[in-house]
C-alpha positions as CSV (number, residue, x, y, z in Angstrom):
1,X,-55.2,158.6,142.1
2,X,-58.5,156.7,142.5
3,X,-58.5,153.0,141.8
4,X,-61.3,151.8,139.7
5,X,-62.5,148.2,139.6
6,X,-62.4,146.6,136.2
7,X,-65.9,146.1,134.9
8,X,-67.6,143.7,132.5
9,X,-67.8,146.3,129.7
10,X,-64.1,147.1,129.9
11,X,-63.2,143.4,129.9
12,X,-65.3,142.8,126.8
13,X,-63.7,145.8,125.0
14,X,-60.2,144.5,125.9
15,X,-61.1,141.0,124.7
16,X,-62.4,142.4,121.4
17,X,-59.4,144.6,120.9
18,X,-56.9,141.8,121.6
19,X,-58.9,139.1,119.7
20,X,-59.0,136.8,122.7
21,X,-61.9,135.1,124.5
22,X,-63.9,137.3,126.9
23,X,-63.6,134.4,129.5
24,X,-59.8,134.8,129.6
25,X,-60.0,138.5,130.3
26,X,-62.7,137.9,133.0
27,X,-60.5,135.3,134.7
28,X,-57.4,137.5,134.6
29,X,-59.4,140.5,135.9
30,X,-60.6,138.4,138.8
31,X,-64.3,138.7,137.7
32,X,-64.7,134.9,137.5
33,X,-62.9,131.7,138.5
34,X,-61.6,129.5,135.8
35,X,-63.7,126.5,135.1
36,X,-62.3,123.0,136.0
37,X,-59.6,121.9,133.6
38,X,-59.5,125.4,132.0
39,X,-56.6,125.8,129.5
40,X,-56.1,129.3,128.1
41,X,-54.3,127.9,125.0
42,X,-57.3,125.7,124.1
43,X,-59.7,128.6,124.8
44,X,-57.8,130.9,122.5
45,X,-57.7,128.3,119.7
46,X,-61.4,127.6,120.0
47,X,-62.1,131.3,119.9
48,X,-60.1,131.7,116.7
49,X,-61.6,128.6,115.1
50,X,-65.1,130.0,115.8
51,X,-64.2,133.2,114.0
52,X,-63.3,131.3,110.8
53,X,-65.7,131.1,107.9
54,X,-67.2,127.6,107.8
55,X,-65.4,126.8,104.5
56,X,-62.0,127.3,106.1
57,X,-62.6,125.0,109.1
58,X,-62.0,121.7,107.4
59,X,-58.6,122.8,106.4
60,X,-57.7,123.5,110.0
61,X,-59.1,120.2,111.1
62,X,-56.9,118.5,108.4
63,X,-53.8,120.3,109.7
64,X,-54.6,119.2,113.3
65,X,-55.0,115.6,112.1
66,X,-51.6,115.8,110.3
67,X,-49.9,117.2,113.4
68,X,-51.5,114.6,115.6
69,X,-50.4,111.8,113.3
70,X,-46.8,113.1,113.3
71,X,-46.9,113.4,117.1
72,X,-47.9,109.8,117.4
73,X,-45.5,108.5,114.8
74,X,-42.5,110.9,114.6
75,X,-40.1,110.4,111.7
76,X,-36.6,109.5,112.8
77,X,-34.1,112.3,112.6
78,X,-36.7,115.1,112.7
79,X,-35.3,117.4,115.3
80,X,-37.7,120.0,116.5
81,X,-37.2,123.4,118.1
82,X,-39.0,124.5,121.3
83,X,-41.9,125.8,119.1
84,X,-42.3,122.5,117.4
85,X,-41.1,123.9,114.1
86,X,-38.3,122.3,112.1
87,X,-35.1,124.3,112.5
88,X,-33.9,126.4,109.5
89,X,-30.5,125.1,108.4
90,X,-28.2,127.5,106.5
91,X,-25.6,126.1,104.2
């Protein structure tokens, strides 16, 4: 079986199909080095944010502000799971 190198067009198609930034696919395919301080989580969030209609963006900013406030000043007795979500208690 002949090995083919991954090309730019294929990487773009993969990124589009997966809904992730092209840069992430290029880095994983070895077509480019990650920039200094590159964080794939941040890149994915920025990519998704850029795809939002402008009228939805303030809502996301508000949500981030709420989460940052809670992170800086956590309420006592609010146990969090690994994902940061409140656990569901049955009872």
